[in-house]
N, C-alpha and C positions, 0 to 999 in steps of 0.2 A: 503494499500500498503506501502511495507516494500522495501527502498535504502540502499542500502548497499557500500561502499564501498568494493576496492577487497585485496590491500595489506596491510597486518595488520590485516584485519579482515575477509580476509575469507581464508586469508594464514596465515603462519606460520611467517613472517617476516624476518625468518631466513635466508640470499642467502648464495648459494652456489655456487659457480665459476664453470660452468660447461664449457662450449668451450671459442671461440675466432675465429674471421678471421683477420687477416693481411693482408694490402697492396693486395686485391681481393684472400689471399689463408686462404682457412679452414683449424683450427686445431681444430678436434674435441674432441680431447682428447678420453676421453672412452663412449662418446655417438655416435652413429650410426646416422648418418641422412640422408636420400636417399631421394630425390626431387620426383623421381618420384614413390616412395611407398603411400599408404595409413597409414598417422602417428593416430595411436591408442589416441584416446585423452588424456588417462587416463596415458601414457607412460611417460611421460615427467613430471608427477607430483606426487609426492611420498607423501600419507597420513599419514605415520607412525611421531610422532609427540615425540620430546622430551623435557621437561622442559627449557626453556629458564633459560641462566646464564646474567645476567647484570652485565657490562654495554653491555656487547658482548659478542656472544656464542662462546664455547671455538673452536679454526680454526681446521676445519676437515682436513683430512690429503687429499691431493689435488693430483689425480692421474695424472701426468704430460704427455705432449706429445713430444713423442721423437723427432717428426718432430719438432718442436719449437727448443727443444731443440741444436739439430744439427743445425736450422737458424741462432742461438746465436752462438753458437761457429763457424758459418765459416769467416773465413777474409772478408772485408770488399767486401760487395756487397750491390744489391739494397734492398735484401729481410731482410740483415742483418740491413740496416738503417731504414727500416722500424718498425723493431722486436725493435731493440735500442727505437727507441722515441714512440712507444706505449706501452712500460713498463715501461717508465720515466712518459709519463702521464697519466697509472693507479697510478704510484706510489705518483707522487708529487701534481697530480689536485685533490685537496681532502682538510678538513680539519682535517684531524686525530691527534689526539694530542700523542706526544712520551713522554711515563713515562717511568723512570729508578725503576723499583723494586729489593730487595733485596730477595732471595730464595724465589721467583713466581714458581706457580705449574702450571701457562696459559701455553698452549700452541702455544699462539701467540705471542712467545717471541722470543730474539736474544740473544746468550750470548756475551760479549763483549771477548776483549784478556784476561783479567783476568778471565772471570768465573763465575765472582761472583756478577754479574750486569745482568738484563736483563731487555731488550727492550720490554714495553708492548705497542701495540696500540689499542686505545680509538678513538672512531670514534661515530657521532650525529649517521649518517644513515649505517645501516646494508649493504646497496651498497657500502659504500667508505669501511667499512673494509673487506669485501670480494676481493674488488680488489686490495686493498696494501696487505693484504694475499697473494694473486695468484702473485703478483709482485714478491714478498719476495722469492716464492718457485722458481723463475727463477732467483733467485741472483739477483733482485733490490732492496736492502735491505733502508726501508726510517730509517734511523741511529736519525736524532732529527730535530724539527720541529723550529721555533721561528718567528715574525711577520716580520724579516727578512730575517732570513736566513732558507735556508734547506739543507740538508748534507743526500747524497745518494751514496749507495756503490752498485757496478756494479759486475757481475761475475768476472771480471776480478782485482778484490781486489780492485778496482781505486776508491776513494772517491771522486764527483762531487759534486761541493755546487752552490747553486744558488743562488742568491737575488731576495728573494719576493718584487716584484715592487707594482704590485696590486693583491688584489681577487675580481672576481666579484661573487659574493656567486650567488648561487641557489635559483630559487625563483619559485612556481608554475604559476608564469605568462611566467617568463624566459624559462623554461623549460630547462635553460642548464647550466653549471659553468664552468666556466674559472678562471687560474692563468697567469699573467704574470711575466716572470722571465728571468734573468739574468746570462749566464754564466761568471761568474767568471774567467773560463780558457781560452775561445777566445773570451766573450765579445757578444755574441748574444744576442739580445731580441726577447725570444719568447713567444707567448700565447699556452698556453695549453688548450684546449675546450671540453668540454664532455657532451652528452645530447641526448636527442628523438631524432630518426631518421627524424622526422618530422620537428624538428625544424635547423638541422645540416645540411640536404640536400640541404635546401636554402639558405645557407650560405655558400658552397662550390663554388669555384672558377669554373667560367665559360669563357672558354677562345677557341679559332679555334681549330679544330680539327688538331692538327699539332703537330708533334711530341712530347715533355712530356704530352702536353695535350689529347692523346690520349690514355697514359698510366692511366691518371685520370679516364678517364672517365669509362675506362675499369675496374680500381678499382672502381669505384663508381658504375658502376651495376650488379658487382661479390659479392659486400658486402651486399647490397640489396639482392641478392637475397638469399645468406645466412643470413642475417638476418627475409628474409619470414620462414624461413627454421627453426630457432631457434623460433618463433613465433609461429608456429604451433607444437611444442614442449612442448607451454606454457612458453616460459622461458624468464625473464625481459630481453632487450636489452638496450644497451648503443653505441651510438658513439662516435669514440675517433677520435680528428681533432688538427692538429696545425698551426697557421699561424707563420712564419720570420717578425723581424718587423726591420725596419731598423730606425736608431736615428734620423731622420729628421721625419717618421711614428710617433713612439713614441712621440716624442717630439710634434709635431700639436696637437696630440690626446689628451695630457695630459693637453696642456693649456683650452682647454676647459672641461675638466675633473676637474679639480679644479677650473674653476670659475664656476661649478653647484654644485659642493662640498660646495662651499658658497652662493648657490644661497638660497633666506629666503623664496619665495615664491611657487616656483614646485621646490623643492630641491629634492623630491625621481624620479619624471617623468624624469627632464633633465638627471639624472644620469642613467637612463636606458636607453634614448635615446641615450649618450653616449656610455656605456656599449656595446651595439648592434651598432652601428658604429664600435667599434675596433674589434669587432664579425664575419669580413665577410673576402672575401677571402681565406674560410681555406682552407687546402688541408686532406681531408681524410685518417687515419690513419689503422681504421678498427672498429669493435665494439665487442663486448662481452656480452655472454648470461650465463645468471644468472638462478640459481630455485631459487624460493619460494612457497616450498611445500604447501600444502593445507592442512589445518586443520584438523583434526580428527572432521569427524559426520556433515560439513559444507552439504555433501550431502542430508544426513539424514534430517539435520534441513532444506534447501529448499523444499524439498519433502513436508515437511510436513507440512510446513506453507501453503504452497500452495495448498496440498488436505486440508486443513480447509478452505478455501474460500480465502487468501490472492494471494496478488498479489507481486509477488519479481524483482524488479530493481535492476540492480549494475551499478555503475555509477565508472567508473576507468579512473585512468591515463594512463594508458599500450595501449600499443599498439593493434592492431585490433586483429589479429589475437590472441595473448596472450589471450585478454578477451573472444574470443571464445572458445579458447581452455580451460580457465579454468568454460568455461561458460556447456560445454560439462562433465569435471570433477566432477564441483559439480552439474550437473542431471539439469542445469538452462537451459540446449539444451538437445536435444536427435534425432537422425536420423531419425524420424517420421515427423519433426517439418519442416513446409515451412518457411525457413530462409529469409528476406528481410533485404537488408543490403541500408542504403541512404549513397550515398556518392554526395557531389556538391561541387564546386567551387564558385559558387556565387549564389544570393538569386535567379535569376528566375532561372538559375538548379534547383535548389533545390525544387520549385513549381511547375516546370514541373515532378521533379522524385517523388513529393508526389502525385500530381494529378496524375500519372500513378498508382501509387500505388494504391491509395485510388478509383479510376476504378476498379483495380484487385480485389480488397476487395469488393464492391459494385459495381458488374455491373449493376442490374438496376437501379441504380442512376448516373449512370456514365456521363451524362449529364445533372444532374438538379442540380448542383450548378454553382455559378459564383464568379470567386475567388474575384471581386471589392466590394461585397456588403457584408459585415459581417453581416447583416441582415441573407442576403439569407443564406450562410453559417451557420449560426445559426439553421435557420428553417430546413434545411437540414440535417443536424447534428442530430437536435431531431426528425425528422425523422427518420434517420437510428438506433437510440439509443431507440425508443420506443418499436419495434418487440424484439428486442434484450433483455430487458430488462424486458418484459411480459414475454418472454421464461424462464427467468433465475427466475421471480419470481414463474412460473409453478413449473419448476425443482427444486425450492427448497423446496417445497411440499412433494417430494419423500425423501426416503434414498438416500444416499451418495453415496452407492454402484452403483444406478441407474444414478445418477448424472456425477460418472465419468466414467462411461460406455459411457456416450452420448458422454463424452467429445474426449474419444476414439474414436468414429467411426466417428468423422468429424476430419479435419486436421488443426491437433493445427500450431499457428502464432510465429515467435517470430521476432523481430527485433534489427538491430543492426546500430548503427550511430556513426559518429564521432566526434569531439569537434567542427569542421570545419564547417559542416555540420548544428551541434546541435546550435549553434550561427547563425545561417540563419534560421533556423526551428522554432525557438524560439520567431522570429519578424511578426507580421501581414504581411501577411493575410497567413503567412506559419505556423503562430502557431495554428491556428486552426483547419490547417488538419491531422497536427502533431499528435496533441492530440486527435484527433479520431481515425485516425491511431492506436496511441502506445496504445491507452486503450483497442481496439479490440485484442490485440498479449497477447499470454501468458507468453510471457519471453520479456524482453527490456534488452538491455543491451547498454551503452553511452560507449565509451571508450575515452582516449586523452581529457579528459574532465578536465576543470578547476574548482576550488572550487566556484568561484560564479556559473559559467554554474551549479554545481552540485545542488546548494540553487535554483536556476532559474525551474530545471526541477523539483523540489519537491511545489515552489510556482504555477510552470503548472497545476499540480496533484490535490493542492487545491483547486485551483481558477475554475478551470473544471470540477471537480468531483465532488466536495464537499465533499471529503472521509477524514475517518482519514487517515494521515501518522506517519509512524516511520520512522528514520534514524537511521543508525547506521555506527559509524566509529570508528578510532585509533589514528588520528592523528590532527595538526591544522590546514592541510587544507579540513577538515571535521567539521568542527565548525561550519561555516555556513550552510551546510546539514543542521547539527544537529538541531539549533537554528530555522530555518525553518519550519521543522516539528513539528509536535503535539507529538510527544514523540520524546525525544533524548536518545539512547543508546550510551556511551562511552564503548570500548574496552579498558583496560589498559595494553599496549603493548611496543612498542620500540619507538613510538616515542613520547612520552612525555606524559604528563595530562592534555594538553589542551581540549580534546573531552572530558576527562572524567571530566573534572571541568563544561563545559558547558552544561552535558548531563543531563538526568533527572533519569537515572538509567545507571549502571556499572557494565560491568564482566570481566572476565579473557578471555572466548573464545567466538565462535559465536555458538556454539553449545547448548549454555545455552540460548540463545533465545528462546528454542524451549518450555521449561521449562517456559519461561516468561510469552508469551504468551500464549501455549495452558495450562496452568495448572492455575498460577496465574491470567492470563488474563481472564480467563473464572471465576475463582470462584470471582475476585473484581468486573468484571458485575453481578456477579448475588447478591452477598452481596449487592452492591450499589443500585439495582434495589429494594431488598426486603425492603433497609433501607427506602429510598426517600418514598415507597409506606406504609411504616409503619409510618411514621413521618406523612405522610397525615392522614393516618388512627386517628392516636391519637386525634385529632383536635374535634374527635366525641366526646370531655370533653365539648366545646363550645357547641357545640348544645344540650348535655345534660342538661345546664344552659337554653336553650331555651324554653325546653318542661318544664321546671320550670315557665319562663314567662307567660305560658297559664292559670297556673290559678293562680295567684296573679296580674294579670292585666297588668301587663306591667312594672310594679313600677320602676321595675330595682335591686329589693333585691336578694341578694346571701343567696342561704341555706347551702352553703361549708364554712368552716371558713377562713381567707386570707392563712393561713401555710399553709394548706394543698393546695390552688389555687395553691401557687408557687411553692412548691415540687413537684407535681406532675410532674411536665416536667422535672426538674432539679434532681429529687431522684428515682422516681419510678420507671418509664417507659424511665428512658432515658440511666442509666447503662448498662440492660441488651439487648438494642438493639445493643451500643457497642461493648457486646462482639460476639454479634450473627456478627455484622458485620464485626468482623476480623477474626473469628472463621472460620463460619462458611463451609460446602463444601455439595456440592449436589453429586461428584463423588470423587473416591478415584483418586490420582496422577495419577500414574499405567495406568487405566482406559482411562483417559485424555492426557496421549502422545500415545495410541498405535488408539486412536480411533478418529480420526478427528472430525466426525461428528457433536462432541455437539459442537461445539465451532461455529458451526452457529446461533445457538439463540442467542450469542451477534453480530455477525454482523446482525442479521436480528431484531436486537432492538424487539426482541421476551418477554423479560421480563419488560420491563417497554414501556407500549403502552398506549396512549389515554383508549383504552377500560379496560385495569387493574385500572388508574387512577378513572375513574367514580364507578366501583363497586366497588375501596375499597370506595370512598365517600359512596355510598349507603350501604354498609356495615355499616360504620360508624353512618347513619343515623337509621339504623334500631336497631342495638347494642345498642345506645345511648337511642332509643324508649325504648327497652324490660329494659335497667337500669332503666329508672325513671316509666316505668309504673308497672312494677314487685314491685317494693317495695312501690309505689304509692298503688297499690290493695291489699298489703298486712296489711297496715298500715289504711286501708280507715275505717274510722271514728272512727280512735283510738285517744288517746289522747297525743301524740307528739307531740314535737312543731317543728320550722322548723331548730334549729339546728341539730336534733335527725335524722330529714329526711337525712339530707347533709351529718351527718359521714356515712349512710347506705349508699347513691350513691353514695360517694364518695372511699368508700371502694370497692364497688363493681365495680365501673369502673376500679379501681387499679388491683381488679383478672382477670378483662374480659382480659383485654390488655395483661399483663402477660400472661394468658393462651393463646392466641391469637399468640403470639409474641412465643408460647411453639410451637402449633398446624405447624407454620411455619419454625420453627428451623428444620434441618435438619441433623446435625450434633453436635451430644451430646459432649460436655467436661465438666470435675472436674467445671470450671469456670460456665459453661451454668447452671449446676445444683444450684450452690449455689450464684451466683447473680439473677436469676431469681426467686428462691424459695426463695430467701433472700428477694428480694424486697417485694414479699407479705406476707412476716411475720415482715420486716420493718413497714407496714402502722399500724397493729395490735399492736408492738411496742411499736412506735412512740406514736398514738392516747392515748393508752392507758397511758402511763407518761405524755403526757401531758394532757390530762383531769385530771389528779390527781393533777397539781398544779393548786393551789389557787391563781389567779392572778387578780388585777383590772386593768391591762392594755389593755384586750381584747376588742374589739367590741363586741363577742358575750361571754354569760357564757356557755364557755364548762366544768365546772366544773363536774368532775364522769359524762359525760354524756355517753362515752361509755361501763363505767363499769353499767350502768343501762340498756343499749342496750342487753349487753351480757345474761344479768340475760334473756333476753325473746327468746324464742323460733321461734319467728318470726323472727327476727332477723338471724339468723340461716340460719334458712328458704330460707328467702332472697339470703344469700351468696354463695346457693348452687344450689338452682333452675337457679337464672339469669344466671352464666355462660351456664348452659346447653341450656337455651333456644337461648342465645344469639350466641353459637358457633357451633349452630346446621346445620344450612343451610351451613355456612363454610365450615365443615366435609362431612356432604353429598354431596355439589359442588364438595370437594375434591376428594373424592372416586370416582366419575363418570368421573373425567377427568382422572385420573389416568387407571382407568379399562377399560374407553369406548374409550377414546380420548386421547391415550398415549404418547407423546412427547419422543424421541428417551433418554432423561435423564431421566424421569421416567422408562421406560424400561429397562436401565440399574439398575439402583438399584431398580429395581423388584429380578432381574437377580441376584444381592448382596445377597439380604437376603435369592434368595433360595439355593443362595451356602453356605451362612452362617449354615441356618438349615440344611442341607444336611453334612456339616462339623462332626455339631451336633450330628446327629444321628450315623456318622460312627467314633466320637471319643467316643459313651456313648450308645452304644448300646443297647437295651432292652432285657434282658434275656429272655429265653422262656421258660413255665416249661415244667417237663419232662415229656417226653409220650411212650406210648408204641405201639405195634403193633394196637390196638383199637381205640389209640387218633390219630382223624383228626388234623394238623397243617395246617393252611390257613396262 
């Protein structure tokens, strides 16, 4: 399972202001939005990429809306007041840092009266930068900002000064940000707020349908329609609102806020409650639509991962319509899918909706479960999963094309759930039903989710499915999800380095995930599987000593010198397998990137199984017997002693173990040749030098032993015949498997070899002898 964030992970996180709605009036700029028309899912998402420029990208030329310019210049009217407050909110409700630079080339700047100093905006969030730049394009320029004072220039060149009273910062839990300021000219205390529509709409003023209240409700309805249109185009939406506070209201709230600030126990929780208390009775000003373009290669990467057998879930904090649009643009969703939308306002309603979807997906089991008993639920889900798992295991034996065709024959299902419904679905008894439904869906999108909910979804899959999970994100709000998954991948983007520091791997673009998993993941699994089997196989060294005990009455004596016993695993056979475990490749990268069927061997654990483990053990048992008894037979009734016999079998086992690794090596490099053949050569060089040294410190008398053995033809006979007999069954079985029962990897390697031979024939054509009319040319 691959769990991905959206903003900054699937998209560029390069925000471009596209449109806005103010006071219920839509200002589409150059963006055409028609509610009655069918929107192309990819129309609102530009997949062209440009390299980011930190800390903020250069300001892009904003095509201003002439209707909005006209409304700004209209004398005092209701529309003008809404536009004025809306653009002021965009300009000051943020944490943008205003800096002054000389001779800067930045386009996001504004020159002062002297023309020699430029004002540059630097924002923590690309959203804030886009909003401040858009406000500047309409004449509302942020001149300076300090912890206590904000200076803002209007289109009429009037400089407004606001005293900053409080900044209620944005958080993933609050999903909004507010700033409380006081106008120095009029003395008004105003709270400007911006945030997600799901949060702002619940905090708007609610009065009777009389007078101005009717206008407010009309604005809310029209703004919501425009928000839905923006979301259908894949735009990120923000609602902007304000509240005018009286001096008494502010002072009453300030008392509680100051007490919360000095609380030593629950300071953060109490301050959140105080901020929530003042952010009520808001007046909706409008909303913005900001484009966050899809990264290049996202659709291809998601399609490749799913074709390889992985399931991709998107967990995002964006609006549902925006998430669905991105799903279509990234090929996570398509028009042939049956999309289930889960939306509930209470736990009971969530349970009813889940039951309805469960009955629709599994009609034969519609009356076979009870929500009051978790054990009954578990048995029911096991009953559901059993035939599906059996069907999958049968289909996995066929080619990937057949399995892909079988998927196309049935209607694929997708699940879309919002954060509020997800909070209910993650609690029992909804938890098990939600898990059963989600696991049978081809795509899952969770929108408006909090960081802890992302981690909870990953934990749900880990516990219920017992599957390996990978989480990829770019910001601090993805850290909990990354840490919960088995493998964490951090995207180095604009959101800081928290995700990168918390991850196992980090990369610059989402598309690199394709090569990480399909190429390096495939290689690493094959390398680790072969390495583990080889390490178990090397234990034939201990079995070799067991055969000797049969002939010494189990006295425990050892024929092999202590030095050679120690360096067998340390030098002779450890370095070659390390090289193979790092450099071995069964297929070329291009093959793995374009043919996804090869990844299935890792998903289905085909290389490291109990059967292969016991085969390796039996092979080690057989080869140890060959090594011992070939040497025993060659020197039968000879005059050599225990020390000489120990050197013979020790050198034989080193040769056999390294040649076995040579047979299993699929990709040869210079390092493989040097290390592997060097290990075989080392056993001779080391022992020749070792036996030439005469010392009294050894338990065995090894002086000049190998030199005397080398003078005997039987020694070389044993070293040649033993590997042939020991490795013959391995070579035969390997040939039979590759020719009679080939796997997709075997077929691909055979095709590669045929291609190389054809290339050699074409590049080195055999010259045919000259012939005349009487010569027959075949």
